[in-house]
VOLO-422160 format. One record per residue: x, y, z of N, C-alpha, C, O, CB in turn; residue number from 0. Coordinates in Angstrom, 1 decimal, padded with zeros to 4 digits. Glycine has a CB too. Layout:
% residues N
r nX=X nY=Y nZ=Z caX=X caY=Y caZ=Z cX=X cY=Y cZ=Z oX=X oY=Y oZ=Z cbX=X cbY=Y cbZ=Z i=NUM
...
% end
This chain:
% residues 109
r nX=000.8 nY=-001.4 nZ=-000.1 caX=-000.2 caY=-000.3 caZ=-000.1 cX=000.6 cY=001.2 cZ=-000.1 oX=000.2 oY=002.1 oZ=-000.9 cbX=-001.3 cbY=-000.4 cbZ=001.4 i=0
r nX=002.0 nY=001.3 nZ=000.9 caX=002.7 caY=002.2 caZ=000.8 cX=003.5 cY=002.7 cZ=-000.4 oX=003.9 oY=003.8 oZ=-000.5 cbX=003.2 cbY=002.0 cbZ=001.6 i=1
r nX=003.8 nY=001.4 nZ=-001.5 caX=004.4 caY=001.5 caZ=-002.5 cX=003.4 cY=002.3 cZ=-003.6 oX=003.8 oY=003.3 oZ=-004.3 cbX=004.9 cbY=000.2 cbZ=-002.8 i=2
r nX=002.2 nY=001.6 nZ=-003.6 caX=000.8 caY=002.5 caZ=-004.3 cX=000.7 cY=003.5 cZ=-004.0 oX=000.4 oY=004.2 oZ=-005.0 cbX=-000.6 cbY=002.0 cbZ=-004.1 i=3
r nX=000.9 nY=004.3 nZ=-002.7 caX=000.4 caY=005.4 caZ=-002.7 cX=001.7 cY=006.1 cZ=-002.7 oX=001.4 oY=007.3 oZ=-002.5 cbX=-000.5 cbY=005.5 cbZ=-001.6 i=4
r nX=002.6 nY=006.0 nZ=-002.8 caX=004.0 caY=006.4 caZ=-003.1 cX=003.6 cY=007.0 cZ=-004.7 oX=003.0 oY=008.0 oZ=-005.0 cbX=005.2 cbY=005.1 cbZ=-003.0 i=5
r nX=003.9 nY=006.3 nZ=-005.1 caX=004.3 caY=005.8 caZ=-006.7 cX=003.3 cY=006.1 cZ=-007.5 oX=003.2 oY=007.1 oZ=-008.1 cbX=004.6 cbY=004.4 cbZ=-006.9 i=6
r nX=002.2 nY=004.9 nZ=-007.7 caX=000.9 caY=004.9 caZ=-008.4 cX=000.4 cY=006.4 cZ=-008.5 oX=000.5 oY=007.1 oZ=-009.5 cbX=-000.2 cbY=004.0 cbZ=-007.7 i=7
r nX=-000.3 nY=006.7 nZ=-007.2 caX=-000.9 caY=007.7 caZ=-006.8 cX=-000.1 cY=008.9 cZ=-006.8 oX=-000.8 oY=009.9 oZ=-007.0 cbX=-001.5 cbY=007.4 cbZ=-005.7 i=8
r nX=001.3 nY=009.1 nZ=-006.6 caX=001.9 caY=010.1 caZ=-006.7 cX=002.1 cY=011.1 cZ=-005.3 oX=002.4 oY=012.3 oZ=-005.2 cbX=001.3 cbY=010.6 cbZ=-007.8 i=9
r nX=001.7 nY=010.2 nZ=-004.0 caX=001.5 caY=011.1 caZ=-003.1 cX=002.5 cY=012.0 cZ=-002.6 oX=002.2 oY=012.8 oZ=-001.8 cbX=001.0 cbY=010.6 cbZ=-002.2 i=10
r nX=003.9 nY=011.8 nZ=-003.1 caX=005.3 caY=012.3 caZ=-002.5 cX=005.6 cY=013.3 cZ=-003.7 oX=004.8 oY=013.2 oZ=-004.7 cbX=006.7 cbY=011.0 cbZ=-002.3 i=11
r nX=006.4 nY=013.9 nZ=-003.8 caX=007.0 caY=014.6 caZ=-002.2 cX=006.1 cY=015.5 cZ=-002.2 oX=005.4 oY=016.0 oZ=-003.1 cbX=008.6 cbY=015.4 cbZ=-002.0 i=12
r nX=006.1 nY=015.7 nZ=-000.8 caX=005.2 caY=016.7 caZ=-000.1 cX=005.8 cY=017.8 cZ=000.5 oX=006.7 oY=017.5 oZ=001.2 cbX=004.3 cbY=016.0 cbZ=000.9 i=13
r nX=005.2 nY=019.5 nZ=000.1 caX=006.1 caY=020.0 caZ=001.0 cX=005.0 cY=020.9 cZ=002.0 oX=004.6 oY=022.0 oZ=001.6 cbX=007.3 cbY=020.8 cbZ=000.2 i=14
r nX=004.6 nY=020.5 nZ=002.9 caX=003.5 caY=021.2 caZ=003.8 cX=004.5 cY=021.3 cZ=005.1 oX=005.5 oY=020.7 oZ=005.4 cbX=002.0 cbY=020.1 cbZ=004.1 i=15
r nX=004.0 nY=022.4 nZ=005.8 caX=004.4 caY=022.6 caZ=006.9 cX=003.7 cY=022.1 cZ=008.4 oX=004.1 oY=021.4 oZ=009.3 cbX=004.6 cbY=023.7 cbZ=006.8 i=16
r nX=002.3 nY=023.2 nZ=008.2 caX=001.9 caY=023.0 caZ=009.5 cX=000.9 cY=021.4 cZ=009.6 oX=000.7 oY=020.8 oZ=008.5 cbX=001.1 cbY=024.4 cbZ=010.0 i=17
r nX=000.5 nY=020.9 nZ=010.6 caX=000.2 caY=019.8 caZ=011.4 cX=-001.2 cY=019.5 cZ=010.5 oX=-001.6 oY=018.4 oZ=010.2 cbX=000.1 cbY=020.1 cbZ=013.2 i=18
r nX=-001.9 nY=020.8 nZ=010.2 caX=-003.1 caY=020.4 caZ=009.8 cX=-003.3 cY=020.2 cZ=008.4 oX=-004.3 oY=019.7 oZ=007.9 cbX=-004.0 cbY=021.2 cbZ=010.3 i=19
r nX=-002.2 nY=020.8 nZ=007.6 caX=-002.2 caY=020.7 caZ=006.1 cX=-001.4 cY=019.1 cZ=006.2 oX=-001.4 oY=018.7 oZ=005.1 cbX=-001.2 cbY=022.2 cbZ=005.0 i=20
r nX=-001.0 nY=018.5 nZ=006.7 caX=000.1 caY=017.7 caZ=006.9 cX=-001.4 cY=016.3 cZ=007.0 oX=-001.6 oY=015.4 oZ=006.2 cbX=001.5 cbY=018.1 cbZ=008.5 i=21
r nX=-001.8 nY=016.6 nZ=007.9 caX=-003.2 caY=015.5 caZ=008.5 cX=-003.7 cY=015.5 cZ=007.1 oX=-003.5 oY=014.5 oZ=006.5 cbX=-004.8 cbY=016.1 cbZ=010.0 i=22
r nX=-004.4 nY=016.7 nZ=006.4 caX=-005.4 caY=016.8 caZ=005.3 cX=-005.2 cY=015.9 cZ=004.4 oX=-005.9 oY=015.1 oZ=003.9 cbX=-005.6 cbY=018.0 cbZ=004.8 i=23
r nX=-003.3 nY=016.3 nZ=003.9 caX=-002.6 caY=015.6 caZ=002.7 cX=-002.6 cY=013.9 cZ=003.3 oX=-003.1 oY=013.0 oZ=002.6 cbX=-000.8 cbY=016.4 cbZ=002.4 i=24
r nX=-002.1 nY=013.5 nZ=004.5 caX=-002.2 caY=012.1 caZ=004.7 cX=-003.8 cY=011.9 cZ=004.6 oX=-004.0 oY=010.8 oZ=003.9 cbX=-001.5 cbY=011.7 cbZ=006.2 i=25
r nX=-004.8 nY=012.4 nZ=004.9 caX=-006.7 caY=011.9 caZ=004.7 cX=-006.8 cY=011.6 cZ=003.2 oX=-007.0 oY=010.5 oZ=002.9 cbX=-008.1 cbY=013.4 cbZ=005.0 i=26
r nX=-006.6 nY=012.6 nZ=002.3 caX=-006.2 caY=012.6 caZ=001.2 cX=-006.1 cY=011.4 cZ=000.3 oX=-006.9 oY=011.0 oZ=-000.5 cbX=-005.2 cbY=013.1 cbZ=001.4 i=27
r nX=-004.8 nY=011.0 nZ=000.6 caX=-003.8 caY=010.0 caZ=000.0 cX=-004.4 cY=008.8 cZ=000.7 oX=-004.4 oY=007.8 oZ=-000.1 cbX=-001.9 cbY=010.3 cbZ=000.4 i=28
r nX=-005.1 nY=008.5 nZ=002.1 caX=-005.6 caY=007.3 caZ=002.3 cX=-007.0 cY=007.3 cZ=001.5 oX=-007.2 oY=006.3 oZ=000.7 cbX=-005.7 cbY=007.1 cbZ=003.9 i=29
r nX=-007.8 nY=008.3 nZ=001.6 caX=-009.1 caY=008.0 caZ=000.9 cX=-009.0 cY=007.5 cZ=-000.7 oX=-009.5 oY=006.5 oZ=-001.3 cbX=-010.1 cbY=009.6 cbZ=001.0 i=30
r nX=-008.0 nY=008.4 nZ=-001.3 caX=-007.3 caY=007.8 caZ=-002.4 cX=-006.9 cY=006.5 cZ=-002.4 oX=-007.4 oY=005.8 oZ=-003.4 cbX=-006.3 cbY=008.4 cbZ=-002.6 i=31
r nX=-006.3 nY=006.0 nZ=-001.8 caX=-005.8 caY=004.6 caZ=-001.6 cX=-007.1 cY=003.6 cZ=-001.3 oX=-007.2 oY=002.6 oZ=-002.0 cbX=-004.9 cbY=004.7 cbZ=-000.3 i=32
r nX=-008.1 nY=004.0 nZ=-000.4 caX=-009.2 caY=003.3 caZ=-000.3 cX=-010.1 cY=002.9 cZ=-001.2 oX=-010.7 oY=001.8 oZ=-001.3 cbX=-009.7 cbY=003.7 cbZ=000.5 i=33
r nX=-010.2 nY=004.2 nZ=-002.1 caX=-011.1 caY=003.7 caZ=-003.6 cX=-010.1 cY=003.1 cZ=-004.4 oX=-010.6 oY=002.0 oZ=-004.7 cbX=-011.6 cbY=005.0 cbZ=-004.7 i=34
r nX=-009.2 nY=003.3 nZ=-004.7 caX=-008.5 caY=002.0 caZ=-005.5 cX=-008.4 cY=000.9 cZ=-005.1 oX=-008.2 oY=-000.1 oZ=-005.9 cbX=-007.4 cbY=002.2 cbZ=-005.9 i=35
r nX=-008.4 nY=000.6 nZ=-003.6 caX=-008.4 caY=-000.9 caZ=-003.3 cX=-009.8 cY=-001.5 cZ=-003.6 oX=-009.9 oY=-002.6 oZ=-004.0 cbX=-008.1 cbY=-001.1 cbZ=-001.9 i=36
r nX=-010.8 nY=-000.4 nZ=-003.4 caX=-012.3 caY=-000.8 caZ=-003.7 cX=-012.4 cY=-001.1 cZ=-005.3 oX=-012.8 oY=-002.2 oZ=-005.7 cbX=-013.5 cbY=000.5 cbZ=-003.2 i=37
r nX=-011.9 nY=-000.3 nZ=-006.2 caX=-011.8 caY=-000.7 caZ=-007.5 cX=-011.7 cY=-001.8 cZ=-008.0 oX=-012.5 oY=-002.4 oZ=-008.7 cbX=-011.0 cbY=-000.3 cbZ=-008.0 i=38
r nX=-010.3 nY=-002.2 nZ=-007.3 caX=-009.6 caY=-003.3 caZ=-007.4 cX=-010.5 cY=-004.4 cZ=-007.1 oX=-010.7 oY=-005.3 oZ=-007.9 cbX=-008.4 cbY=-003.2 cbZ=-006.4 i=39
r nX=-011.0 nY=-004.3 nZ=-006.1 caX=-011.8 caY=-005.7 caZ=-005.4 cX=-013.2 cY=-005.3 cZ=-006.3 oX=-013.5 oY=-006.5 oZ=-006.4 cbX=-012.1 cbY=-005.6 cbZ=-003.2 i=40
r nX=-013.9 nY=-004.9 nZ=-006.8 caX=-014.9 caY=-004.8 caZ=-007.7 cX=-014.6 cY=-005.4 cZ=-009.2 oX=-015.4 oY=-006.1 oZ=-009.9 cbX=-015.2 cbY=-003.3 cbZ=-007.8 i=41
r nX=-013.2 nY=-004.9 nZ=-009.6 caX=-012.9 caY=-005.6 caZ=-010.8 cX=-012.1 cY=-007.1 cZ=-010.5 oX=-011.4 oY=-007.6 oZ=-011.4 cbX=-012.0 cbY=-004.5 cbZ=-011.7 i=42
r nX=-012.3 nY=-007.7 nZ=-009.2 caX=-012.0 caY=-008.9 caZ=-009.3 cX=-010.2 cY=-009.3 cZ=-009.2 oX=-009.7 oY=-010.4 oZ=-009.0 cbX=-012.7 cbY=-009.2 cbZ=-010.6 i=43
r nX=-009.7 nY=-008.0 nZ=-009.2 caX=-008.1 caY=-008.5 caZ=-009.1 cX=-007.6 cY=-008.4 cZ=-010.3 oX=-006.4 oY=-008.1 oZ=-010.5 cbX=-007.8 cbY=-010.1 cbZ=-008.7 i=44
r nX=-008.4 nY=-008.5 nZ=-011.1 caX=-008.2 caY=-008.6 caZ=-012.6 cX=-006.9 cY=-007.7 cZ=-013.6 oX=-006.1 oY=-007.9 oZ=-014.5 cbX=-009.7 cbY=-008.1 cbZ=-013.2 i=45
r nX=-007.1 nY=-006.5 nZ=-012.6 caX=-006.2 caY=-005.4 caZ=-013.0 cX=-005.4 cY=-004.9 cZ=-011.7 oX=-005.9 oY=-005.1 oZ=-010.6 cbX=-007.1 cbY=-004.1 cbZ=-013.6 i=46
r nX=-004.5 nY=-004.5 nZ=-011.7 caX=-003.6 caY=-003.5 caZ=-010.4 cX=-004.3 cY=-002.0 cZ=-010.7 oX=-005.0 oY=-001.4 oZ=-011.5 cbX=-001.4 cbY=-003.4 cbZ=-010.5 i=47
r nX=-003.5 nY=-001.8 nZ=-009.2 caX=-004.2 caY=-000.2 caZ=-009.3 cX=-003.2 cY=000.7 cZ=-010.3 oX=-003.6 oY=001.9 oZ=-010.4 cbX=-004.3 cbY=000.7 cbZ=-007.4 i=48
r nX=-002.1 nY=000.4 nZ=-010.9 caX=-001.4 caY=001.1 caZ=-011.7 cX=-002.3 cY=001.3 cZ=-013.4 oX=-002.5 oY=002.2 oZ=-014.2 cbX=000.1 cbY=000.3 cbZ=-011.7 i=49
r nX=-002.7 nY=-000.4 nZ=-013.3 caX=-003.7 caY=-000.3 caZ=-014.9 cX=-005.0 cY=000.4 cZ=-014.4 oX=-005.6 oY=001.0 oZ=-015.3 cbX=-004.1 cbY=-002.1 cbZ=-015.8 i=50
r nX=-005.5 nY=000.4 nZ=-013.7 caX=-006.8 caY=001.2 caZ=-013.5 cX=-006.8 cY=002.6 cZ=-013.3 oX=-007.8 oY=003.2 oZ=-013.7 cbX=-007.5 cbY=000.8 cbZ=-012.4 i=51
r nX=-005.6 nY=003.2 nZ=-012.8 caX=-005.2 caY=004.9 caZ=-013.3 cX=-005.0 cY=005.1 cZ=-014.2 oX=-005.7 oY=005.9 oZ=-014.9 cbX=-004.3 cbY=005.6 cbZ=-012.9 i=52
r nX=-003.8 nY=004.5 nZ=-014.8 caX=-003.7 caY=004.7 caZ=-016.5 cX=-004.7 cY=004.7 cZ=-017.2 oX=-004.6 oY=005.4 oZ=-018.2 cbX=-002.9 cbY=003.8 cbZ=-017.2 i=53
r nX=-005.6 nY=004.1 nZ=-017.1 caX=-006.7 caY=003.6 caZ=-017.8 cX=-007.6 cY=005.0 cZ=-017.7 oX=-008.0 oY=005.6 oZ=-018.7 cbX=-007.3 cbY=002.2 cbZ=-017.1 i=54
r nX=-007.8 nY=005.3 nZ=-016.6 caX=-008.4 caY=006.1 caZ=-015.7 cX=-008.1 cY=007.6 cZ=-016.3 oX=-008.9 oY=008.5 oZ=-016.6 cbX=-007.9 cbY=005.8 cbZ=-014.0 i=55
r nX=-006.8 nY=007.7 nZ=-016.4 caX=-006.3 caY=009.0 caZ=-017.1 cX=-006.5 cY=009.0 cZ=-018.4 oX=-006.5 oY=010.1 oZ=-018.9 cbX=-005.0 cbY=009.2 cbZ=-017.1 i=56
r nX=-006.7 nY=008.1 nZ=-019.0 caX=-006.8 caY=008.0 caZ=-020.6 cX=-008.1 cY=008.1 cZ=-021.3 oX=-008.4 oY=008.4 oZ=-022.4 cbX=-006.2 cbY=006.6 cbZ=-021.0 i=57
r nX=-009.2 nY=007.5 nZ=-020.0 caX=-010.3 caY=008.4 caZ=-020.4 cX=-010.6 cY=009.7 cZ=-020.4 oX=-010.8 oY=010.4 oZ=-019.4 cbX=-011.0 cbY=008.1 cbZ=-020.0 i=58
r nX=-010.7 nY=009.9 nZ=-021.6 caX=-011.1 caY=011.5 caZ=-021.8 cX=-012.5 cY=012.1 cZ=-022.7 oX=-013.1 oY=011.6 oZ=-023.6 cbX=-009.9 cbY=012.0 cbZ=-022.6 i=59
r nX=-012.7 nY=013.2 nZ=-022.3 caX=-013.8 caY=013.3 caZ=-023.5 cX=-013.5 cY=015.0 cZ=-024.0 oX=-013.2 oY=015.9 oZ=-023.3 cbX=-015.7 cbY=012.9 cbZ=-022.8 i=60
r nX=-013.8 nY=014.9 nZ=-025.3 caX=-013.8 caY=016.4 caZ=-025.9 cX=-014.9 cY=016.9 cZ=-026.1 oX=-015.7 oY=016.1 oZ=-026.3 cbX=-013.2 cbY=016.5 cbZ=-027.0 i=61
r nX=-015.3 nY=018.1 nZ=-026.1 caX=-016.3 caY=018.9 caZ=-026.6 cX=-016.3 cY=018.9 cZ=-028.1 oX=-015.4 oY=019.5 oZ=-028.7 cbX=-016.1 cbY=020.1 cbZ=-026.1 i=62
r nX=-017.3 nY=018.5 nZ=-028.6 caX=-017.6 caY=018.4 caZ=-030.1 cX=-018.6 cY=019.4 cZ=-030.6 oX=-018.6 oY=019.8 oZ=-031.7 cbX=-018.2 cbY=017.1 cbZ=-030.5 i=63
r nX=-019.4 nY=019.7 nZ=-029.9 caX=-020.7 caY=021.1 caZ=-030.1 cX=-021.1 cY=021.3 cZ=-028.6 oX=-020.7 oY=020.8 oZ=-027.5 cbX=-022.6 cbY=020.6 cbZ=-031.2 i=64
r nX=-022.1 nY=022.3 nZ=-028.9 caX=-022.5 caY=023.0 caZ=-027.9 cX=-022.7 cY=022.0 cZ=-026.6 oX=-022.0 oY=022.2 oZ=-025.5 cbX=-023.9 cbY=023.7 cbZ=-028.5 i=65
r nX=-023.4 nY=021.1 nZ=-026.7 caX=-023.9 caY=020.1 caZ=-025.3 cX=-023.6 cY=018.8 cZ=-025.9 oX=-024.3 oY=017.9 oZ=-025.4 cbX=-025.8 cbY=020.2 cbZ=-024.7 i=66
r nX=-022.9 nY=018.4 nZ=-026.8 caX=-022.4 caY=017.3 caZ=-027.0 cX=-020.9 cY=016.9 cZ=-026.9 oX=-020.0 oY=017.7 oZ=-027.2 cbX=-022.9 cbY=017.1 cbZ=-028.2 i=67
r nX=-020.5 nY=015.6 nZ=-026.4 caX=-019.1 caY=015.4 caZ=-026.3 cX=-018.8 cY=013.9 cZ=-026.4 oX=-019.5 oY=013.0 oZ=-026.0 cbX=-018.6 cbY=016.0 cbZ=-025.0 i=68
r nX=-017.7 nY=013.6 nZ=-027.0 caX=-017.0 caY=012.4 caZ=-027.5 cX=-016.0 cY=011.5 cZ=-026.2 oX=-015.0 oY=011.9 oZ=-025.6 cbX=-015.9 cbY=013.0 cbZ=-028.9 i=69
r nX=-016.4 nY=010.8 nZ=-026.1 caX=-015.4 caY=010.2 caZ=-025.3 cX=-014.4 cY=009.1 cZ=-026.3 oX=-015.0 oY=008.4 oZ=-027.0 cbX=-016.3 cbY=009.2 cbZ=-024.0 i=70
r nX=-013.4 nY=009.2 nZ=-026.2 caX=-012.5 caY=008.9 caZ=-027.5 cX=-011.6 cY=007.7 cZ=-026.8 oX=-010.4 oY=007.7 oZ=-027.1 cbX=-011.4 cbY=010.5 cbZ=-028.2 i=71
r nX=-011.9 nY=007.0 nZ=-026.0 caX=-010.9 caY=005.9 caZ=-025.6 cX=-011.4 cY=005.1 cZ=-024.4 oX=-011.7 oY=005.6 oZ=-023.3 cbX=-009.5 cbY=006.5 cbZ=-025.3 i=72
r nX=-011.3 nY=003.7 nZ=-025.0 caX=-011.9 caY=003.0 caZ=-024.4 cX=-010.8 cY=001.6 cZ=-024.5 oX=-010.2 oY=001.4 oZ=-025.6 cbX=-013.3 cbY=003.0 cbZ=-024.9 i=73
r nX=-010.7 nY=000.7 nZ=-023.5 caX=-009.9 caY=-000.6 caZ=-023.6 cX=-010.6 cY=-001.6 cZ=-022.5 oX=-011.7 oY=-001.3 oZ=-021.9 cbX=-008.2 cbY=-000.3 cbZ=-023.2 i=74
r nX=-009.9 nY=-002.7 nZ=-022.3 caX=-010.5 caY=-003.9 caZ=-021.8 cX=-010.7 cY=-003.4 cZ=-020.0 oX=-011.6 oY=-003.8 oZ=-019.2 cbX=-009.2 cbY=-005.4 cbZ=-022.2 i=75
r nX=-009.9 nY=-002.8 nZ=-019.7 caX=-010.2 caY=-002.4 caZ=-018.6 cX=-011.2 cY=-001.4 cZ=-018.6 oX=-012.2 oY=-001.6 oZ=-017.9 cbX=-009.2 cbY=-002.1 cbZ=-017.9 i=76
r nX=-011.1 nY=-000.7 nZ=-018.9 caX=-012.5 caY=000.7 caZ=-019.2 cX=-013.5 cY=-000.2 cZ=-019.3 oX=-014.3 oY=-000.1 oZ=-018.3 cbX=-012.4 cbY=001.8 cbZ=-020.8 i=77
r nX=-013.8 nY=-001.1 nZ=-020.4 caX=-015.2 caY=-001.7 caZ=-020.4 cX=-015.4 cY=-002.3 cZ=-019.2 oX=-016.5 oY=-002.0 oZ=-018.8 cbX=-015.4 cbY=-002.8 cbZ=-021.4 i=78
r nX=-014.6 nY=-003.2 nZ=-018.3 caX=-014.7 caY=-003.9 caZ=-017.1 cX=-015.0 cY=-002.8 cZ=-016.1 oX=-015.7 oY=-003.1 oZ=-015.1 cbX=-013.4 cbY=-004.7 cbZ=-016.7 i=79
r nX=-014.5 nY=-001.7 nZ=-016.2 caX=-015.1 caY=-000.7 caZ=-015.1 cX=-016.4 cY=-000.3 cZ=-015.5 oX=-017.3 oY=-000.1 oZ=-014.6 cbX=-014.3 cbY=000.6 cbZ=-014.9 i=80
r nX=-016.7 nY=-000.1 nZ=-016.8 caX=-018.1 caY=000.1 caZ=-016.8 cX=-019.2 cY=-000.6 cZ=-016.4 oX=-020.1 oY=-000.1 oZ=-015.8 cbX=-018.2 cbY=000.3 cbZ=-017.7 i=81
r nX=-018.9 nY=-001.8 nZ=-016.8 caX=-019.8 caY=-003.4 caZ=-016.4 cX=-019.8 cY=-003.5 cZ=-014.8 oX=-020.7 oY=-004.0 oZ=-014.2 cbX=-018.9 cbY=-005.1 cbZ=-017.1 i=82
r nX=-018.6 nY=-003.0 nZ=-014.2 caX=-018.5 caY=-003.0 caZ=-012.4 cX=-019.1 cY=-002.1 cZ=-012.0 oX=-019.8 oY=-002.2 oZ=-011.0 cbX=-017.0 cbY=-002.9 cbZ=-011.8 i=83
r nX=-019.1 nY=-001.0 nZ=-012.5 caX=-019.6 caY=000.4 caZ=-011.8 cX=-021.0 cY=000.7 cZ=-012.4 oX=-021.7 oY=001.5 oZ=-011.8 cbX=-018.4 cbY=001.9 cbZ=-012.0 i=84
r nX=-021.4 nY=000.2 nZ=-013.6 caX=-022.5 caY=000.9 caZ=-014.3 cX=-022.5 cY=001.8 cZ=-014.9 oX=-023.5 oY=002.5 oZ=-015.2 cbX=-023.2 cbY=001.2 cbZ=-013.8 i=85
r nX=-021.2 nY=002.1 nZ=-015.4 caX=-021.1 caY=003.4 caZ=-016.4 cX=-021.0 cY=003.1 cZ=-017.9 oX=-020.5 oY=002.1 oZ=-018.3 cbX=-019.9 cbY=004.5 cbZ=-016.0 i=86
r nX=-021.3 nY=004.1 nZ=-018.7 caX=-021.7 caY=003.6 caZ=-019.8 cX=-020.6 cY=004.5 cZ=-020.6 oX=-021.1 oY=005.0 oZ=-021.7 cbX=-023.4 cbY=003.7 cbZ=-020.0 i=87
r nX=-019.3 nY=004.9 nZ=-020.3 caX=-018.1 caY=005.6 caZ=-021.0 cX=-017.2 cY=004.7 cZ=-022.0 oX=-016.9 oY=003.5 oZ=-021.8 cbX=-017.0 cbY=006.0 cbZ=-019.7 i=88
r nX=-016.9 nY=005.5 nZ=-023.3 caX=-016.4 caY=004.9 caZ=-024.3 cX=-017.2 cY=005.0 cZ=-025.4 oX=-018.3 oY=004.7 oZ=-025.6 cbX=-016.1 cbY=003.7 cbZ=-024.1 i=89
r nX=-015.8 nY=005.5 nZ=-026.4 caX=-016.2 caY=005.4 caZ=-028.2 cX=-017.6 cY=006.0 cZ=-028.3 oX=-018.4 oY=005.4 oZ=-029.0 cbX=-016.3 cbY=003.6 cbZ=-028.8 i=90
r nX=-017.9 nY=007.0 nZ=-027.8 caX=-019.5 caY=007.6 caZ=-028.0 cX=-019.7 cY=008.9 cZ=-027.7 oX=-019.3 oY=009.6 oZ=-026.8 cbX=-020.4 cbY=007.0 cbZ=-027.1 i=91
r nX=-020.5 nY=009.3 nZ=-028.7 caX=-021.3 caY=010.6 caZ=-028.1 cX=-022.2 cY=010.8 cZ=-027.0 oX=-023.1 oY=010.0 oZ=-026.9 cbX=-022.0 cbY=011.1 cbZ=-028.9 i=92
r nX=-022.2 nY=011.6 nZ=-026.4 caX=-023.0 caY=011.9 caZ=-025.4 cX=-023.4 cY=013.4 cZ=-024.8 oX=-022.5 oY=014.1 oZ=-024.4 cbX=-022.4 cbY=011.3 cbZ=-024.6 i=93
r nX=-024.6 nY=013.7 nZ=-024.7 caX=-024.7 caY=014.9 caZ=-024.0 cX=-024.5 cY=015.3 cZ=-022.7 oX=-023.8 oY=014.4 oZ=-022.4 cbX=-025.6 cbY=015.2 cbZ=-024.2 i=94
r nX=-024.6 nY=015.8 nZ=-021.8 caX=-024.1 caY=016.7 caZ=-020.8 cX=-025.3 cY=016.0 cZ=-019.9 oX=-024.9 oY=015.5 oZ=-018.8 cbX=-024.3 cbY=018.5 cbZ=-021.2 i=95
r nX=-026.3 nY=016.1 nZ=-020.2 caX=-027.7 caY=015.3 caZ=-019.3 cX=-027.3 cY=014.1 cZ=-019.7 oX=-026.9 oY=013.7 oZ=-018.5 cbX=-029.5 cbY=015.6 cbZ=-019.8 i=96
r nX=-027.0 nY=013.1 nZ=-020.4 caX=-026.6 caY=011.5 caZ=-020.5 cX=-025.5 cY=011.5 cZ=-019.6 oX=-025.6 oY=010.6 oZ=-018.8 cbX=-026.0 cbY=010.9 cbZ=-022.1 i=97
r nX=-024.2 nY=012.4 nZ=-019.5 caX=-023.0 caY=012.1 caZ=-018.5 cX=-023.4 cY=012.3 cZ=-017.1 oX=-023.0 oY=011.6 oZ=-016.2 cbX=-021.9 cbY=013.1 cbZ=-018.9 i=98
r nX=-024.2 nY=013.4 nZ=-017.0 caX=-024.8 caY=013.5 caZ=-015.4 cX=-025.6 cY=012.1 cZ=-015.2 oX=-025.2 oY=011.2 oZ=-014.4 cbX=-026.0 cbY=015.0 cbZ=-015.2 i=99
r nX=-026.6 nY=012.0 nZ=-015.9 caX=-027.3 caY=010.6 caZ=-015.3 cX=-026.4 cY=009.6 cZ=-015.6 oX=-026.5 oY=008.5 oZ=-015.0 cbX=-028.8 cbY=010.1 cbZ=-015.9 i=100
r nX=-025.7 nY=009.5 nZ=-016.3 caX=-024.5 caY=008.5 caZ=-016.0 cX=-023.6 cY=008.0 cZ=-014.9 oX=-023.3 oY=006.9 oZ=-014.5 cbX=-023.7 cbY=008.7 cbZ=-016.6 i=101
r nX=-023.3 nY=009.3 nZ=-014.4 caX=-022.8 caY=009.3 caZ=-012.6 cX=-023.5 cY=009.5 cZ=-011.9 oX=-023.2 oY=009.1 oZ=-010.8 cbX=-021.8 cbY=010.3 cbZ=-012.1 i=102
r nX=-024.7 nY=009.9 nZ=-011.9 caX=-025.6 caY=009.5 caZ=-011.3 cX=-025.9 cY=008.1 cZ=-010.8 oX=-025.7 oY=007.7 oZ=-009.6 cbX=-026.3 cbY=009.9 cbZ=-011.9 i=103
r nX=-026.6 nY=007.3 nZ=-011.9 caX=-026.3 caY=006.1 caZ=-011.6 cX=-025.6 cY=004.8 cZ=-011.0 oX=-026.0 oY=003.8 oZ=-010.5 cbX=-026.3 cbY=006.1 cbZ=-012.1 i=104
r nX=-024.0 nY=005.5 nZ=-011.3 caX=-022.8 caY=005.0 caZ=-010.8 cX=-022.9 cY=005.4 cZ=-009.5 oX=-022.9 oY=004.4 oZ=-008.7 cbX=-021.6 cbY=005.5 cbZ=-011.5 i=105
r nX=-023.1 nY=006.4 nZ=-009.0 caX=-023.0 caY=007.2 caZ=-007.5 cX=-023.8 cY=006.0 cZ=-006.7 oX=-023.3 oY=005.5 oZ=-005.6 cbX=-023.9 cbY=009.1 cbZ=-007.3 i=106
r nX=-025.0 nY=005.6 nZ=-007.3 caX=-025.8 caY=004.9 caZ=-006.2 cX=-025.7 cY=003.4 cZ=-006.2 oX=-026.4 oY=002.7 oZ=-005.4 cbX=-027.3 cbY=005.2 cbZ=-006.4 i=107
r nX=-024.7 nY=002.6 nZ=-007.4 caX=-024.5 caY=001.5 caZ=-007.7 cX=-023.8 cY=001.0 cZ=-006.6 oX=-023.4 oY=-000.1 oZ=-006.6 cbX=-024.2 cbY=001.4 cbZ=-008.8 i=108
% end
């Protein structure tokens, strides 16, 4: 977990001085690690946290019109994440309303 936090989640170096800021940084890192471990478990251990974060960094969308967005990356890990989390992102055009609905359904799942 320390290695994942330090390297994959890029939690270091830290240039903080006050105890409050250090505690906030630690809490943020801990929550990020917890979310990553939950994702890893929900995907059945098929992907490492490094692969999950790599895929999530590549999943992007481009605004192609006033209310239309193109999701222009999909791979096996992204497809499995869509299935595990109830999302539907990948090589498709969606309106902003569809994106919000999709994220709302994922939060409930």
